[in-house]
C-alpha positions as CSV (number, residue, x, y, z in Angstrom):
1,M,90.4,75.1,60.4
2,L,87.9,73.9,57.8
3,L,86.5,71.3,60.2
4,K,86.2,74.0,62.8
5,I,84.2,76.3,60.5
6,I,82.0,73.4,59.4
7,S,81.3,72.3,63.0
8,R,80.4,75.9,64.0
9,R,78.0,76.2,61.0
10,L,76.4,72.8,61.8
11,F,76.0,74.1,65.4
12,L,74.2,77.2,64.1
13,G,72.0,75.0,61.9
14,L,71.0,72.8,64.8
15,M,70.2,75.9,66.8
16,M,67.7,77.1,64.3
17,F,65.8,73.8,64.4
18,P,64.9,72.8,68.0
19,G,63.6,69.4,66.9
20,L,67.0,68.4,65.6
21,A,68.8,69.8,68.6
22,L,66.7,67.7,70.9
23,A,68.0,64.6,69.3
24,D,71.5,65.3,70.6
25,Q,72.8,64.0,73.9
26,L,73.6,66.3,76.8
27,N,77.3,66.7,77.5
28,Q,77.7,67.4,81.2
29,A,81.3,68.6,80.9
30,N,80.5,71.1,78.2
31,T,77.4,72.2,80.1
32,A,79.4,72.8,83.3
33,W,82.1,74.8,81.4
34,V,79.6,77.0,79.6
35,L,77.7,77.6,82.9
36,T,80.9,78.6,84.5
37,S,81.8,80.8,81.5
38,T,78.4,82.5,81.7
39,A,79.0,83.5,85.3
40,L,82.5,84.7,84.4
41,V,81.2,86.9,81.5
42,L,78.5,88.5,83.7
43,F,81.2,89.0,86.3
44,M,83.0,91.1,83.8
45,T,80.2,93.7,83.7
46,I,79.0,93.5,87.3
47,P,81.3,94.1,89.1
48,G,84.4,94.1,86.8
49,L,83.7,96.8,84.2
50,S,81.5,98.7,86.7
51,L,84.4,99.1,89.1
52,F,87.0,99.8,86.3
53,Y,84.9,102.6,84.9
54,A,83.7,103.9,88.3
55,G,87.3,104.3,89.4
56,L,88.3,106.2,86.3
57,V,85.7,109.0,86.6
58,R,85.7,111.8,89.2
59,S,84.4,111.0,92.7
60,K,81.2,113.1,92.1
61,N,80.2,110.7,89.3
62,V,81.2,107.3,90.7
63,L,77.7,106.1,91.5
64,S,76.3,107.3,88.2
65,V,78.6,104.9,86.3
66,L,77.9,102.0,88.7
67,M,74.2,102.7,88.2
68,Q,74.4,102.8,84.5
69,C,76.2,99.5,84.2
70,F,73.8,97.9,86.7
71,A,70.7,99.3,84.9
72,I,72.0,98.2,81.5
73,T,72.4,94.6,82.9
74,C,68.8,94.6,83.9
75,L,67.4,96.2,80.8
76,V,69.3,94.0,78.3
77,S,68.3,90.9,80.2
78,I,64.6,91.7,79.7
79,L,65.0,92.8,76.1
80,W,67.0,89.6,75.4
81,L,64.1,87.5,76.6
82,A,61.5,89.7,74.8
83,G,63.0,89.0,71.3
84,I,66.6,90.0,70.8
85,Y,67.8,86.5,71.3
86,S,65.2,85.2,68.9
87,F,65.9,87.6,66.1
88,I,69.6,86.7,66.3
89,F,69.5,83.0,66.7
90,A,66.1,81.7,65.5
91,D,65.4,80.6,61.9
92,G,64.7,83.7,59.8
93,G,63.4,81.8,56.8
94,E,63.8,83.8,53.6
95,L,65.4,86.6,55.5
96,Q,67.9,84.4,57.3
97,K,70.9,86.1,55.8
98,L,69.7,89.4,57.2
99,I,67.8,88.7,60.4
100,G,66.5,85.8,62.5
101,G,62.9,84.9,63.2
102,A,60.4,85.4,66.1
103,S,59.9,81.7,67.1
104,K,62.0,82.1,70.2
105,V,60.4,85.3,71.5
106,F,59.9,84.8,75.3
107,L,61.2,81.2,74.8
108,P,57.8,79.5,74.4
109,D,59.0,76.1,73.6
110,I,62.2,76.0,75.6
111,G,62.3,73.6,78.6
112,V,64.8,71.8,80.7
113,E,65.3,69.2,78.1
114,S,65.9,71.6,75.2
115,L,69.4,71.4,73.8
116,I,71.5,73.5,71.5
117,G,74.1,71.1,70.2
118,D,75.0,69.2,73.4
119,I,74.3,71.9,76.0
120,P,70.9,73.2,77.3
121,E,69.5,76.0,75.3
122,T,68.8,77.9,78.6
123,V,72.6,77.9,79.2
124,Y,73.3,79.0,75.6
125,F,70.7,81.8,76.0
126,M,72.3,83.0,79.2
127,F,75.8,82.8,77.8
128,Q,75.0,84.9,74.8
129,M,73.0,87.3,76.9
130,T,76.1,88.2,79.0
131,F,77.8,89.2,75.7
132,A,74.8,91.4,74.9
133,I,75.0,93.0,78.3
134,I,78.6,94.0,78.3
135,T,78.5,95.6,74.8
136,P,76.3,98.6,75.6
137,A,78.0,98.8,79.0
138,L,81.3,99.4,77.2
139,I,79.8,102.4,75.4
140,V,79.1,104.1,78.8
141,G,82.8,105.0,78.8
142,G,82.3,107.3,75.8
143,F,79.8,109.5,77.3
144,A,80.6,109.2,81.0
145,E,80.0,112.1,83.3
146,R,77.6,114.0,81.1
147,M,74.6,112.0,79.7
148,K,71.1,111.9,81.3
149,F,70.2,108.6,82.9
150,S,66.9,108.5,81.0
151,A,68.7,109.1,77.7
152,M,71.3,106.4,78.6
153,L,68.5,103.9,79.1
154,W,66.7,104.7,75.9
155,F,70.0,104.8,73.9
156,S,71.1,101.4,75.3
157,G,67.8,99.7,74.5
158,L,67.4,101.1,71.0
159,W,71.1,100.5,70.2
160,L,70.8,96.9,71.2
161,I,67.9,96.4,68.8
162,M,69.1,98.5,65.9
163,V,72.8,97.8,66.0
164,Y,73.9,94.9,68.1
165,M,71.0,92.6,67.0
166,P,71.6,92.7,63.2
167,I,75.4,92.7,63.4
168,C,75.4,89.8,65.9
169,H,73.1,87.8,63.6
170,W,75.2,88.5,60.5
171,M,78.3,87.1,62.3
172,W,77.1,84.5,64.8
173,G,73.5,83.7,63.8
174,G,74.0,82.3,60.4
175,G,73.9,85.7,58.5
176,W,75.7,86.9,55.5
177,L,79.0,87.8,57.1
178,A,79.3,84.3,58.4
179,D,78.6,83.0,54.9
180,L,81.5,85.1,53.6
181,G,83.8,83.4,56.1
182,A,84.4,86.3,58.4
183,M,86.2,85.1,61.6
184,D,85.2,86.5,65.0
185,F,85.6,83.9,67.6
186,A,84.4,85.9,70.7
187,G,83.5,89.4,69.7
188,G,86.3,91.5,68.3
189,I,83.9,92.8,65.6
190,V,80.5,92.1,67.1
191,I,81.4,93.7,70.4
192,H,84.6,95.7,70.4
193,V,84.5,97.4,67.0
194,N,80.8,97.8,67.4
195,A,80.9,99.4,70.9
196,G,84.0,101.4,70.2
197,V,82.5,103.1,67.2
198,A,79.3,103.8,69.1
199,A,81.3,105.3,71.9
200,L,83.2,107.6,69.6
201,V,80.0,108.8,67.9
202,S,78.5,109.4,71.4
203,A,81.4,111.5,72.5
204,L,81.2,113.6,69.3
205,V,77.4,114.1,69.5
206,L,77.4,115.0,73.2
207,G,80.5,117.2,73.0
208,K,83.3,117.6,75.6
209,R,83.0,117.7,79.3
210,K,83.3,121.1,80.9
211,G,87.0,121.9,81.1
212,F,88.2,119.3,78.7
213,P,91.0,119.2,77.6
214,N,92.5,122.0,79.7
215,T,91.4,120.8,83.1
216,A,92.9,117.6,84.5
217,M,90.4,114.9,85.1
218,P,92.4,112.1,86.6
219,P,90.8,108.8,87.9
220,H,89.5,109.4,91.4
221,N,90.2,105.9,92.7
222,M,93.0,103.8,91.2
223,T,92.6,101.0,93.7
224,M,89.0,100.6,92.3
225,V,90.4,100.7,88.7
226,V,93.0,98.0,89.3
227,T,90.4,95.8,91.1
228,G,88.0,96.1,88.2
229,A,90.8,95.4,85.7
230,G,91.8,92.2,87.6
231,M,88.2,91.1,87.5
232,L,88.0,91.8,83.7
233,W,91.2,89.7,83.1
234,V,89.8,86.7,85.0
235,G,86.3,87.1,83.5
236,W,87.7,87.2,80.0
237,F,88.6,83.5,80.2
238,G,84.9,82.9,80.1
239,F,84.5,85.4,77.4
240,N,87.0,83.8,75.0
241,A,87.5,80.2,76.2
242,G,83.8,79.8,76.9
243,S,83.1,80.7,73.2
244,A,84.5,77.3,72.3
245,L,81.3,75.9,73.9
246,T,83.3,72.8,74.7
247,A,85.5,71.6,77.6
248,D,88.4,70.5,75.4
249,G,91.6,71.5,73.8
250,H,90.0,74.3,71.8
251,A,88.8,76.0,75.0
252,G,92.3,75.4,76.6
253,M,94.1,77.0,73.7
254,A,91.6,80.0,73.7
255,M,92.3,80.5,77.4
256,L,96.1,80.3,76.9
257,V,96.2,82.8,74.0
258,T,93.9,85.1,75.9
259,H,96.3,85.2,78.9
260,I,99.3,85.7,76.6
261,G,97.5,88.6,74.8
262,A,96.6,90.3,78.1
263,A,100.1,90.0,79.6
264,S,101.9,91.1,76.4
265,G,99.5,94.0,75.8
266,A,100.0,95.2,79.4
267,L,103.8,95.1,79.2
268,S,103.9,96.6,75.7
269,W,101.8,99.6,76.8
270,M,103.8,100.0,80.1
271,F,107.2,100.1,78.3
272,I,106.1,102.6,75.7
273,E,104.6,104.8,78.3
274,W,107.8,104.5,80.4
275,K,109.9,105.6,77.5
276,H,107.6,108.6,76.7
277,F,106.8,109.8,80.2
278,S,109.8,108.5,82.2
279,K,107.7,106.5,84.6
280,P,105.5,103.5,84.2
281,S,101.9,104.1,85.5
282,V,99.5,101.7,87.0
283,L,96.8,103.1,84.8
284,G,98.9,102.4,81.8
285,I,99.6,98.8,82.5
286,V,96.0,97.9,83.3
287,T,94.8,99.8,80.2
288,G,97.3,97.9,78.1
289,M,95.9,94.7,79.6
290,V,92.4,95.6,78.4
291,A,93.8,96.5,75.0
292,G,95.5,93.2,74.8
293,L,92.3,91.3,75.8
294,G,90.1,93.2,73.3
295,T,92.6,92.6,70.5
296,I,93.1,88.9,71.1
297,T,89.3,88.3,71.4
298,P,88.5,87.8,67.7
299,A,91.5,85.6,67.2
300,S,91.3,83.6,70.4
301,G,89.9,80.4,68.9
302,F,92.0,80.5,65.8
303,V,95.7,81.4,66.7
304,G,98.5,79.8,68.6
305,P,100.6,81.2,71.5
306,A,103.2,82.9,69.2
307,G,100.5,84.6,67.3
308,A,98.9,85.8,70.5
309,L,102.2,87.2,71.7
310,V,102.5,89.3,68.5
311,I,98.9,90.4,68.7
312,G,99.2,91.4,72.3
313,I,102.4,93.4,71.7
314,T,100.8,95.1,68.7
315,A,97.7,95.9,70.8
316,G,99.7,97.7,73.4
317,C,101.5,99.8,70.8
318,V,98.7,100.6,68.5
319,C,96.1,101.4,71.2
320,F,98.6,103.6,73.2
321,Y,99.2,105.8,70.2
322,A,95.5,105.8,69.2
323,T,94.7,107.1,72.7
324,Q,97.3,109.8,72.5
325,Y,96.0,110.9,69.0
326,I,92.3,110.9,69.9
327,K,92.8,112.8,73.2
328,R,95.8,115.1,72.5
329,T,95.6,115.7,68.8
330,L,92.0,115.5,67.8
331,K,90.8,116.5,71.3
332,I,87.8,114.2,71.3
333,D,86.5,113.6,74.8
334,D,85.9,109.8,74.6
335,S,86.0,109.9,78.4
336,L,87.3,106.5,79.2
337,D,89.1,105.8,75.8
338,V,86.6,103.2,74.6
339,F,87.2,103.8,70.9
340,S,91.0,103.9,71.3
341,V,91.2,100.7,73.3
342,H,88.2,98.6,72.3
343,G,87.5,100.0,68.8
344,V,91.1,100.2,67.6
345,G,91.9,97.0,69.4
346,G,89.0,95.2,67.8
347,V,90.0,96.4,64.4
348,T,93.6,95.4,64.9
349,G,92.8,92.0,66.3
350,S,90.3,91.2,63.6
351,L,92.7,92.0,60.8
352,L,95.5,90.0,62.5
353,T,93.2,87.0,62.9
354,G,93.3,86.6,59.2
355,V,97.1,86.5,59.4
356,F,97.9,84.4,62.4
357,A,95.1,81.9,61.9
358,A,97.2,80.5,59.1
359,S,98.7,77.1,60.0
360,S,102.1,78.3,58.6
361,L,102.1,80.9,61.4
362,G,101.1,78.6,64.2
363,G,97.3,79.0,63.9
364,L,94.7,76.4,63.5
365,G,94.5,77.0,59.7
366,L,92.4,78.9,57.2
367,A,89.6,77.3,55.1
368,E,90.8,75.2,52.2
369,G,91.7,77.4,49.2
370,V,91.7,80.7,51.3
371,S,94.9,82.6,51.4
372,I,96.0,85.0,54.2
373,M,95.2,88.0,51.9
374,D,91.8,86.6,51.1
375,Q,91.0,86.2,54.7
376,V,92.3,89.6,55.7
377,G,90.1,91.1,52.9
378,V,87.0,89.4,54.3
379,Q,88.0,90.6,57.8
380,A,88.3,94.2,56.5
381,L,84.9,94.0,54.9
382,A,83.3,92.8,58.1
383,I,85.0,95.6,60.0
384,V,83.9,98.3,57.6
385,V,80.3,97.1,57.5
386,T,80.1,96.9,61.3
387,A,81.7,100.3,61.8
388,A,79.5,102.0,59.2
389,W,76.3,100.4,60.6
390,S,77.2,101.2,64.2
391,A,78.2,104.8,63.3
392,L,75.1,105.5,61.3
393,F,72.5,104.1,63.6
394,S,74.2,105.3,66.8
395,Y,74.2,108.8,65.3
396,L,70.5,108.6,64.3
397,I,69.5,107.2,67.7
398,L,71.4,109.9,69.6
399,K,70.1,112.8,67.5
400,A,66.5,111.5,67.8
401,L,66.8,111.2,71.6
402,D,68.3,114.7,71.8
403,K,65.3,116.1,70.0
404,L,62.8,114.1,72.1
405,I,64.2,114.1,75.6
406,G,67.6,115.7,75.5
407,L,70.9,113.9,75.9
408,R,73.0,115.9,78.2
409,V,72.6,117.1,81.7
410,T,72.6,120.8,82.4
411,S,75.8,122.7,83.0
412,D,75.0,123.1,86.7
413,E,74.2,119.4,87.0
414,E,77.5,118.5,85.4
415,V,79.4,120.7,87.8
416,Q,77.5,119.3,90.7
417,G,78.1,115.8,89.6
418,L,75.7,113.2,88.3
419,D,75.6,111.2,91.6
420,N,73.8,113.9,93.4
421,A,72.1,115.7,90.5
422,L,70.5,112.6,89.0
423,H,70.3,110.1,91.9
424,E,70.4,112.3,95.1
425,E,73.1,110.1,96.5
426,T,76.9,110.3,96.9
427,G,79.5,107.6,96.7
428,Y,81.5,108.9,99.7
429,L,80.4,110.3,103.0
430,D,82.7,113.4,102.9
431,L,81.2,114.7,99.7
């Protein structure tokens, strides 16, 4: 485990000094794997998450969700080039613990020979960009069916700059959370806790959809939901195993534990739902799968198969009851359960990473001199910091946009449906 941490920090160090990185030799196997993983992670957003979310909403809003995910993909890609990548991964000098530098804005010195470690920097740029794309896309589920398209664009862009960029740097760009030894292999904190909290804040600021919770709002197309869920499962191998940045046993183990986490999370949710409501639902098993995947994500490079099994089972249980509590008890209209599944799953998985990474429990081992309780404490600190930062700035961005352009569609537009009201199109010919 200590060697793993040292190698990752060395990798980050090389990344901040292109001259040193250029001295390395290109590894074609690693490059091919990260290229493949990049395509898999982008596949998770378009079409995976897009179809998953679109099937979950009502038919009059199906195109609006697809449009939001597609537009976010485009917007984040340009912002990533324009500076987000640089301020996460370039050398920040005296401010390195807090934020990166501007030397990689628009990639002025990056060519076909430029390397990060032993892969092209263009490939690393693209791989990390796909993570940045899916994070604000996840938040869409918190405000689905009621936010203006213009407000969604402004929120996604500002949130990427003010929330995702600093937190990602702190964890993966050589910032202060990394120095503390916080462990987040593929985004349990950076992505799932971060997006989950932002989705919860969005749901609270925008308020409930008309009719919630008294009017049933079932998914309009479960076939679309299951199709999108299957794409997410497959794409997640790039998400987690690709984060090893190598085509070796580390990637293989990350892929294995990812699959175990997904399968056990799905079954755990299904059996609990079966017990409570007498019948197992298709929606339940695929939601449990997503919960298992989100929960294993931070641990995927650090734990073994047995640990993944426990994490997946725990994910299905914890996220199921969190969903029931948020929706039925608190009556918060987090439309597509982003906080309950991704936020709660990210917190659960990040804490359990500190437990099951221990070699005594089948993991790859903690750093020398670090106990399980020490590591769990560091994990908890990283979670609290991320949640607080995301909540504060998500709230400030939303309130500012509400004052300037308004966040929510009109009551008539909400009843009509966002597809026709905002885009003058419909997803189905009979509407």
